[in-house]
C-alpha positions as CSV (number, residue, x, y, z in Angstrom):
1,M,0.1,0.1,-0.1
2,Q,2.8,2.3,0.8
3,K,4.4,1.9,-2.6
4,L,1.2,2.6,-4.2
5,L,0.8,5.9,-2.3
6,T,4.4,6.7,-3.1
7,E,3.9,6.1,-6.6
8,L,0.5,8.0,-6.8
9,F,2.2,11.1,-5.2
10,T,5.3,10.9,-7.5
11,R,3.4,10.6,-10.7
12,Y,0.6,13.2,-10.2
13,H,1.8,15.8,-7.6
14,D,3.0,18.0,-10.4
15,D,-0.3,17.9,-12.2
16,V,-2.4,18.4,-9.0
17,Y,0.0,21.3,-8.1
18,R,-0.6,23.1,-11.4
19,Y,-4.3,22.6,-11.5
20,C,-4.6,24.1,-7.7
21,Y,-2.3,26.9,-9.1
22,S,-4.7,27.4,-11.9
23,L,-7.6,27.7,-9.4
24,C,-6.0,30.0,-6.8
25,R,-3.0,31.8,-8.6
26,S,-0.9,31.5,-5.4
27,A,2.3,29.2,-5.0
28,A,1.7,29.0,-1.0
29,K,-2.0,28.2,-1.3
30,S,-1.3,25.6,-4.3
31,E,1.1,23.8,-2.1
32,E,-1.4,23.8,0.9
33,L,-4.2,22.5,-1.4
34,T,-1.8,19.8,-3.0
35,S,-0.8,18.6,0.2
36,D,-4.5,18.4,1.3
37,V,-5.4,16.6,-1.9
38,F,-2.8,13.9,-1.3
39,F,-4.0,13.6,2.5
40,E,-7.5,13.0,1.4
41,A,-6.5,10.6,-1.4
42,V,-4.7,8.5,1.2
43,C,-7.6,8.6,3.7
44,C,-10.0,7.7,0.9
45,I,-8.3,5.5,-1.5
46,H,-10.4,2.5,-0.6
47,R,-13.4,4.6,-1.8
48,F,-12.0,5.0,-5.4
49,R,-14.1,3.2,-7.6
50,G,-12.1,3.3,-10.7
51,E,-14.9,4.8,-12.7
52,S,-12.6,7.7,-13.8
53,S,-8.9,8.0,-14.2
54,V,-6.8,8.5,-11.2
55,K,-6.0,12.1,-12.2
56,T,-9.6,13.1,-12.6
57,W,-10.4,11.8,-9.2
58,L,-7.3,13.8,-7.9
59,F,-8.5,16.9,-9.6
60,S,-12.1,16.3,-8.3
61,I,-10.7,16.3,-4.7
62,A,-8.7,19.4,-5.4
63,R,-11.8,21.2,-6.9
64,H,-13.8,20.4,-3.7
65,K,-10.8,21.4,-1.4
66,W,-10.8,24.7,-3.3
67,Y,-14.5,25.1,-3.0
68,S,-14.2,24.5,0.7
69,H,-11.7,27.0,1.1
70,L,-13.6,29.6,-0.9
71,R,-16.5,28.9,1.4
72,R,-14.5,29.6,4.6
73,I,-13.3,32.7,3.0
74,R,-16.9,33.8,2.3
75,A,-17.7,33.3,6.0
76,L,-15.3,36.1,7.0
77,P,-16.4,39.6,6.6
78,D,-15.3,41.6,3.3
79,A,-13.2,38.5,2.3
80,D,-15.2,38.3,-1.4
81,A,-14.8,42.1,-1.8
82,D,-11.0,41.7,-1.1
83,A,-10.4,38.6,-3.1
84,L,-12.4,40.2,-6.0
85,S,-10.5,43.5,-6.0
86,E,-7.1,41.5,-6.4
87,L,-8.5,40.2,-9.5
88,L,-9.4,43.6,-11.1
89,P,-6.8,44.6,-13.8
90,D,-6.8,48.4,-13.0
91,S,-6.5,49.5,-9.5
92,A,-7.2,53.3,-10.5
93,R,-10.7,52.3,-11.2
94,S,-13.4,54.4,-9.4
95,P,-14.9,53.0,-6.1
96,E,-18.3,53.1,-7.9
97,A,-17.0,50.8,-10.7
98,V,-15.4,48.6,-8.1
99,L,-18.5,48.1,-6.3
100,C,-20.4,47.3,-9.7
101,D,-17.9,44.6,-10.3
102,R,-18.5,43.1,-6.8
103,A,-22.3,43.6,-7.3
104,A,-22.0,41.7,-10.8
105,A,-19.8,39.0,-9.4
106,A,-22.1,38.3,-6.5
107,R,-24.9,38.3,-8.8
108,I,-23.3,35.7,-11.1
109,E,-22.4,33.4,-8.2
110,A,-26.0,33.6,-7.1
111,L,-27.2,32.7,-10.5
112,L,-24.8,29.6,-11.0
113,A,-25.7,28.5,-7.5
114,A,-29.4,28.3,-8.6
115,E,-28.5,25.8,-11.5
116,S,-28.4,22.1,-11.1
117,K,-25.0,20.7,-9.4
118,R,-24.0,19.1,-12.8
119,A,-24.2,22.6,-14.6
120,Q,-22.4,24.1,-11.8
121,N,-19.4,21.7,-11.8
122,I,-19.5,21.9,-15.7
123,V,-19.2,25.7,-16.0
124,R,-16.7,25.9,-12.9
125,M,-14.6,23.3,-14.3
126,R,-14.4,24.9,-17.8
127,I,-13.7,28.2,-16.3
128,S,-10.8,26.2,-14.3
129,G,-9.4,25.0,-17.8
130,Y,-10.8,21.6,-18.0
131,S,-11.5,20.4,-21.6
132,F,-14.9,19.2,-22.5
133,R,-13.3,15.5,-22.7
134,E,-12.3,15.8,-19.1
135,I,-15.6,17.3,-18.1
136,A,-17.4,14.7,-19.8
137,E,-15.4,12.1,-18.3
138,C,-15.8,13.4,-14.8
139,E,-19.4,14.0,-15.1
140,K,-20.1,10.6,-17.2
141,I,-21.9,12.5,-20.1
142,S,-21.1,12.7,-23.7
143,E,-18.6,15.6,-24.7
144,S,-21.3,17.3,-26.8
145,S,-23.6,17.2,-23.8
146,A,-21.1,19.1,-21.5
147,R,-20.7,21.8,-24.4
148,V,-24.5,22.1,-24.5
149,V,-24.8,22.3,-20.6
150,D,-22.0,24.9,-20.7
151,F,-23.6,27.0,-23.4
152,R,-27.0,26.9,-22.1
153,T,-25.9,27.7,-18.7
154,R,-23.8,30.6,-19.6
155,K,-26.3,32.0,-21.9
156,K,-29.3,31.9,-19.4
157,I,-27.0,33.7,-16.9
158,R,-25.9,36.3,-19.5
159,E,-29.6,37.0,-20.4
160,I,-30.7,37.4,-16.9
161,L,-27.9,39.7,-16.2
162,E,-28.6,41.8,-19.3
163,S,-32.5,41.9,-18.3
164,E,-31.1,43.2,-14.9
165,G,-29.0,46.0,-16.1
166,Y,-25.6,44.4,-16.4
167,T,-24.6,45.2,-19.8
168,D,-20.9,44.5,-19.4
169,A,-21.5,40.9,-18.1
């Protein structure tokens, strides 16, 4: 068992780290998430059913760890606003523009949260850089179905935002 776990870590560490980095854009946070992923994998290896590749399974754990981290941050006051402001390209923007961006981001998140779990996962995986092939494998659907769900979910959110006056969304 120890040899299997060592091989798992050696083979997938870099891939998991790069995926975590693509989610959070922080080397320190990526290391922490990667460590958490492999710890979880060790604890839950007996539950791996082999219905997907090991890499997909590890990425799924990473994604859930990232979402857990984001939920913890949201529980802190003003954490969303600080996280969003770091992502804004122009720090010389007016406070009104920053507030509008924050409001739009919160509305987008609320609209996405109202969608099915499958639609949420597909859109978030796509935003995270997964290919439609990888998404289809993870969600156990066809590649074209993954494309359709992503397109329809984004279109629905865009139409709602436009009807609510978020014209730049």
